[in-house]
Backbone bond lengths (Angstrom), bond angles and torsions (degrees), N, CA, C in turn:
res aa  C-N    CA-C-N  psi(-1)  N-CA   C-N-CA  omega(-1)  CA-C   N-CA-C  phi
1 X - - - 1.438 - - 1.515 109.43 -
2 X 1.269 117.62 129.86 1.459 118.98 -176.34 1.525 113.56 -95.05
3 X 1.331 118.35 -36.40 1.453 119.29 -172.35 1.516 114.68 -100.46
4 X 1.307 119.48 -23.78 1.463 121.81 178.74 1.528 107.07 -138.75
5 X 1.327 116.28 132.72 1.461 118.93 -174.88 1.529 111.70 -95.39
6 X 1.318 114.33 167.61 1.460 121.89 -176.87 1.528 112.76 -59.15
7 X 1.347 120.22 -47.79 1.468 119.20 178.30 1.535 113.20 -59.19
8 X 1.320 117.46 -35.25 1.469 120.90 178.28 1.522 110.59 -66.22
9 X 1.336 117.27 -44.18 1.468 120.93 178.36 1.521 111.27 -62.89
10 X 1.325 116.36 -43.98 1.458 120.49 -179.11 1.533 110.79 -63.21
11 X 1.320 117.41 -45.09 1.469 121.22 178.73 1.530 110.20 -62.10
12 X 1.325 116.84 -40.08 1.458 121.38 177.96 1.526 110.71 -63.02
13 X 1.337 117.01 -45.00 1.468 121.30 178.20 1.523 110.60 -56.29
14 X 1.336 117.16 -50.22 1.467 121.34 -177.08 1.528 111.25 -61.49
15 X 1.309 117.23 -43.31 1.469 121.53 179.88 1.527 110.56 -65.39
16 X 1.318 116.40 -45.51 1.465 120.62 -178.95 1.527 111.10 -64.03
17 X 1.329 116.95 -45.62 1.461 120.27 -178.00 1.526 111.66 -67.36
18 X 1.308 117.20 -30.66 1.465 120.89 176.05 1.530 110.28 -65.09
19 X 1.316 117.14 -26.16 1.467 122.16 178.37 1.524 112.39 -88.10
20 X 1.320 117.27 -5.00 1.463 121.40 -174.14 1.515 114.46 -96.37
21 X 1.306 116.46 -134.59 1.465 124.93 -172.15 1.522 112.86 -53.78
22 X 1.341 118.32 -40.93 1.472 120.60 -174.41 1.518 112.34 -63.08
23 X 1.319 117.54 -27.12 1.464 121.46 179.09 1.532 111.58 -117.95
24 X 1.335 114.36 31.17 1.467 121.81 176.28 1.524 113.12 56.64
25 X 1.350 115.27 42.59 1.462 120.92 176.09 1.517 111.42 -61.13
26 X 1.309 115.55 166.37 1.460 121.72 -176.25 1.535 111.45 -80.84
27 X 1.305 115.91 108.78 1.460 122.44 174.57 1.514 108.50 -103.27
28 X 1.332 115.82 141.50 1.456 121.74 179.35 1.530 109.07 -105.53
29 X 1.319 115.75 144.68 1.453 120.98 170.74 1.518 107.34 -70.24
30 X 1.316 117.40 139.76 1.463 121.27 179.74 1.533 108.74 -97.58
31 X 1.335 116.99 114.10 1.466 119.33 178.47 1.537 110.55 -57.37
32 X 1.289 116.05 143.18 1.470 124.10 178.39 1.521 114.30 70.94
33 X 1.349 118.47 4.73 1.465 121.50 173.51 1.534 108.15 -129.09
34 X 1.320 117.77 84.02 1.460 121.21 -177.02 1.537 111.77 -56.06
35 X 1.322 116.02 136.18 1.455 121.85 177.70 1.516 115.25 82.11
36 X 1.328 118.26 -2.38 1.461 122.46 -178.14 1.531 111.30 -97.81
37 X 1.338 114.82 145.06 1.460 121.43 175.35 1.521 108.93 -132.67
38 X 1.350 115.39 152.63 1.453 122.24 -175.16 1.520 110.61 -129.97
39 X 1.338 115.78 132.17 1.460 122.83 171.69 1.517 106.76 -117.24
40 X 1.347 116.67 137.78 1.465 121.54 178.74 1.525 109.70 -127.80
41 X 1.323 115.10 143.05 1.464 120.98 178.95 1.521 107.63 -144.01
42 X 1.348 116.32 132.17 1.464 120.11 -176.24 1.518 110.60 -133.97
43 X 1.336 115.68 139.46 1.469 123.59 170.11 1.523 107.07 -143.48
44 X 1.309 116.36 114.49 1.476 122.76 179.28 1.524 110.31 51.92
45 X 1.334 117.60 -119.58 1.465 121.62 -176.71 1.526 113.65 -86.64
46 X 1.340 117.75 -0.78 1.463 121.35 -178.90 1.525 109.99 -103.40
47 X 1.331 114.86 140.14 1.452 122.08 -178.10 1.522 107.70 -141.90
48 X 1.331 117.86 132.73 1.460 122.31 178.95 1.512 109.41 -120.87
49 X 1.324 115.82 137.86 1.458 121.47 170.57 1.519 107.99 -121.54
50 X 1.323 116.09 139.28 1.464 122.18 172.80 1.523 105.41 -125.72
51 X 1.313 116.04 111.81 1.458 122.08 -178.48 1.519 107.55 -116.49
52 X 1.336 116.35 127.22 1.458 118.36 177.36 1.519 110.30 -139.96
53 X 1.333 114.81 159.94 1.454 121.31 175.22 1.520 108.70 -133.20
54 X 1.327 115.17 151.28 1.460 121.27 -179.30 1.519 108.90 -135.46
55 X 1.321 115.52 136.57 1.455 121.20 170.91 1.522 106.22 -94.40
56 X 1.318 118.08 108.41 1.459 121.88 -174.99 1.520 113.67 -62.81
57 X 1.321 118.01 -26.09 1.463 120.79 -178.91 1.529 112.35 -74.90
58 X 1.335 117.18 -29.28 1.470 120.04 -174.96 1.525 113.47 -116.31
59 X 1.322 118.19 -8.28 1.472 124.61 -174.57 1.532 112.04 67.19
60 X 1.329 117.94 6.36 1.459 121.13 177.34 1.522 108.95 -70.54
61 X 1.328 115.95 139.92 1.458 120.43 179.00 1.523 109.77 -142.73
62 X 1.309 115.15 160.69 1.458 121.78 177.01 1.517 107.69 -153.56
63 X 1.322 115.92 153.14 1.444 117.99 179.87 1.511 113.30 -163.04
64 X 1.320 113.73 171.03 1.455 122.22 178.73 1.522 108.46 -138.88
65 X 1.320 115.73 129.75 1.457 122.20 173.88 1.521 106.78 -112.58
66 X 1.326 116.49 127.94 1.459 121.38 -177.47 1.522 109.72 -129.44
67 X 1.338 115.79 137.03 1.458 120.99 172.34 1.529 107.72 -108.58
68 X 1.336 114.14 133.13 1.463 121.89 177.75 1.525 108.63 -113.60
69 X 1.330 115.78 142.54 1.462 121.24 171.76 1.517 106.61 -122.49
70 X 1.319 116.00 120.84 1.467 121.81 -175.92 1.526 111.05 50.40
71 X 1.321 115.06 47.05 1.469 124.42 176.65 1.523 114.86 65.96
72 X 1.326 118.03 17.10 1.458 122.21 174.46 1.526 108.75 -114.29
73 X 1.344 119.01 130.83 1.465 119.40 177.10 1.534 109.79 -65.87
74 X 1.340 115.82 129.10 1.463 120.03 -177.82 1.532 113.07 -122.58
75 X 1.345 117.33 -13.16 1.468 121.02 -178.47 1.513 108.21 -156.28
76 X 1.348 116.44 145.30 1.459 120.35 -179.16 1.522 110.49 -144.66
77 X 1.332 115.57 146.31 1.457 122.25 171.59 1.524 107.43 -136.06
78 X 1.327 117.01 135.14 1.456 121.70 176.24 1.519 108.78 -122.90
79 X 1.321 116.02 148.85 1.457 120.81 -177.67 1.520 109.91 -148.20
80 X 1.332 115.31 156.50 1.465 120.86 176.64 1.521 109.00 -158.77
81 X 1.320 116.36 157.03 1.456 122.23 178.41 1.509 110.45 153.65
82 X 1.324 115.81 -149.98 1.461 120.42 178.06 1.530 108.66 -156.83
83 X 1.311 116.68 156.51 1.464 122.94 170.93 1.516 108.61 -141.81
84 X 1.328 115.90 138.10 1.455 120.34 171.13 1.524 107.61 -70.78
85 X 1.338 116.28 153.92 1.463 121.20 -176.35 1.519 112.81 -54.12
86 X 1.328 118.67 -39.47 1.462 119.77 -174.99 1.522 113.26 -71.84
87 X 1.318 118.42 -8.23 1.464 121.69 176.70 1.533 112.19 -91.29
88 X 1.321 117.68 -15.77 1.468 121.57 -172.39 1.526 112.72 -63.94
89 X 1.326 118.21 -41.81 1.468 120.33 -178.91 1.523 111.01 -59.22
90 X 1.336 116.96 -44.77 1.464 120.87 178.44 1.524 110.37 -64.47
91 X 1.326 117.93 -43.73 1.457 121.28 -179.36 1.529 110.84 -60.64
92 X 1.325 117.55 -45.32 1.466 120.45 179.05 1.528 111.17 -62.75
93 X 1.329 116.98 -41.38 1.459 119.91 -179.87 1.531 111.39 -64.09
94 X 1.312 116.66 -43.70 1.468 121.70 179.40 1.522 110.82 -61.87
95 X 1.322 116.86 -49.60 1.460 120.21 -178.12 1.526 111.13 -65.11
96 X 1.315 117.07 -38.65 1.467 120.59 178.15 1.527 110.97 -62.15
97 X 1.324 117.37 -43.64 1.468 120.86 178.87 1.529 111.07 -66.02
98 X 1.308 117.10 -40.73 1.465 120.83 -178.57 1.524 110.64 -66.87
99 X 1.331 116.56 -50.75 1.458 119.73 179.37 1.525 111.04 -63.23
100 X 1.332 116.86 -43.43 1.455 121.60 -179.58 1.517 113.28 -66.57
101 X 1.330 116.62 -24.41 1.462 122.01 177.15 1.519 112.73 -88.49
102 X 1.332 116.75 9.84 1.467 122.64 -179.43 1.521 112.83 55.83
103 X 1.336 115.68 40.39 1.462 121.08 178.40 1.521 109.68 -110.86
104 X 1.322 116.15 131.78 1.458 120.58 172.59 1.518 107.46 -109.31
105 X 1.332 115.67 111.68 1.463 121.80 -179.96 1.529 106.36 -125.12
106 X 1.321 115.38 71.00 1.458 120.00 -175.75 1.516 112.71 68.10
107 X 1.318 116.84 18.98 1.456 120.71 -178.49 1.512 113.19 76.71
108 X 1.330 116.54 9.62 1.460 120.87 -177.04 1.527 109.30 -126.27
109 X 1.334 118.67 -143.89 1.457 122.32 -175.10 1.515 113.43 -101.13
110 X 1.361 116.75 -171.25 1.462 121.86 -176.91 1.530 111.91 -70.68
111 X 1.321 116.46 173.69 1.467 121.38 -179.73 1.531 111.19 -59.49
112 X 1.338 117.31 -43.16 1.468 121.59 -179.61 1.524 109.08 -146.69
113 X 1.336 115.90 139.26 1.466 121.30 175.34 1.528 107.11 -153.07
114 X 1.342 116.93 131.90 1.466 121.07 178.80 1.516 110.77 -123.26
115 X 1.344 115.09 143.38 1.459 121.19 177.71 1.532 108.36 -164.65
116 X 1.324 116.42 138.13 1.462 122.62 174.49 1.530 113.44 52.64
117 X 1.326 116.93 38.99 1.459 120.53 177.72 1.516 115.28 79.06
118 X 1.332 116.70 6.27 1.464 121.24 178.36 1.524 108.96 -115.12
119 X 1.321 116.57 145.77 1.461 121.27 177.14 1.513 109.91 -124.93
120 X 1.337 114.11 129.89 1.463 122.92 176.96 1.520 107.58 -102.97
121 X 1.329 116.97 134.79 1.462 121.48 173.20 1.523 108.89 -129.47
122 X 1.330 114.97 150.29 1.460 121.01 -179.90 1.526 107.96 -143.84
123 X 1.318 116.57 119.55 1.460 122.29 177.85 1.524 107.51 -111.46
124 X 1.347 115.89 118.72 1.467 122.01 -175.68 1.523 109.61 -115.12
125 X 1.318 115.65 141.74 1.460 121.93 173.67 1.522 107.80 -126.26
126 X 1.320 116.43 151.24 1.456 120.18 174.74 1.508 112.85 121.48
127 X 1.340 113.80 -169.42 1.458 120.87 -172.52 1.523 112.39 -106.78
128 X 1.327 117.88 38.55 1.450 120.01 178.89 1.508 112.48 83.65
129 X 1.316 116.68 -146.06 1.453 122.87 -172.86 1.524 113.23 -63.63
130 X 1.326 117.60 -27.00 1.469 119.53 -175.16 1.534 113.45 -75.99
131 X 1.344 117.95 -26.60 1.462 121.09 175.88 1.522 108.93 -167.87
132 X 1.330 116.79 126.28 1.459 120.91 -174.13 1.520 110.63 -158.21
133 X 1.325 115.56 163.21 1.461 122.47 171.48 1.520 106.94 -155.47
134 X 1.316 116.00 162.47 1.453 118.27 179.42 1.502 113.39 178.97
135 X 1.345 112.60 -175.79 1.467 120.64 179.72 1.516 108.63 -145.46
136 X 1.327 115.73 129.52 1.457 121.71 174.64 1.524 108.15 -112.57
137 X 1.343 115.60 156.39 1.458 120.03 -179.26 1.524 109.70 -154.13
138 X 1.321 116.42 148.97 1.461 121.74 172.70 1.522 107.66 -120.46
139 X 1.354 115.21 130.69 1.456 122.50 -176.96 1.526 109.59 -121.35
140 X 1.327 115.75 139.03 1.463 122.03 170.48 1.523 106.20 -82.14
141 X 1.331 117.03 112.01 1.462 121.42 -174.56 1.529 113.04 -63.28
142 X 1.319 117.54 -42.71 1.459 121.02 -176.56 1.522 111.98 -66.45
143 X 1.321 116.54 -45.02 1.463 120.78 -178.53 1.525 112.70 -86.90
144 X 1.334 116.80 -9.98 1.471 122.18 -177.56 1.521 112.12 54.16
145 X 1.341 115.84 44.65 1.464 119.87 178.06 1.527 109.91 -127.66
146 X 1.314 115.07 149.98 1.454 121.25 176.32 1.524 109.40 -77.59
147 X 1.342 114.90 135.12 1.459 120.66 175.00 1.528 110.61 -100.81
148 X 1.325 115.56 4.99 1.450 119.41 176.49 1.510 113.53 139.25
149 X 1.319 114.57 174.49 1.467 122.31 -177.87 1.517 109.46 -158.83
150 X 1.305 114.87 164.94 1.458 122.65 166.43 1.522 107.68 -137.16
151 X 1.304 116.80 136.08 1.455 122.80 168.40 1.517 106.13 -103.44
152 X 1.327 117.14 146.78 1.456 120.09 -173.89 1.524 110.46 -151.37
153 X 1.317 115.17 159.48 1.456 121.38 173.09 1.520 108.09 -155.68
154 X 1.316 116.25 158.34 1.453 119.96 178.62 1.508 111.97 -165.50
155 X 1.329 115.55 167.57 1.451 119.98 -178.96 1.530 111.78 -171.25
156 X 1.309 114.33 161.97 1.464 120.48 170.52 1.513 109.29 -69.19
157 X 1.306 116.63 149.08 1.466 121.82 176.30 1.514 110.81 -111.34
158 X 1.321 116.26 19.75 1.471 119.71 -178.68 1.498 110.38 -108.00
């Protein structure tokens, strides 16, 4: 990359995502795409979009986060899965702490985190921000059942 470096993109991603879903950022409904929502974040020549959709009947969701530099896509992350409602508070807290701590762990949370009888795990593969994939999950410890997961992958487009 000649005009924007990897650490700058990663820092931008963390800052933008901290302003998004995890902290109840402003998402817009996308006309002509039922069930889809869009979050946008801009700083100078960098622009991030986070677009996701949810099927309310199944809790299944999918999304794409893209970073643009001077209106060219330079990085992308895609994710899909589902979470039961009672797992969302823990997921938001984990992601908020990770992003706020300037940590990139596949764009998600730490390897393991437990709170209120729930355990979050995240297994990441790859070379960091430039190319990665993984799977996160939240489990109810007492009932020994999964409350949901997301699989994800991402990479530089330069």
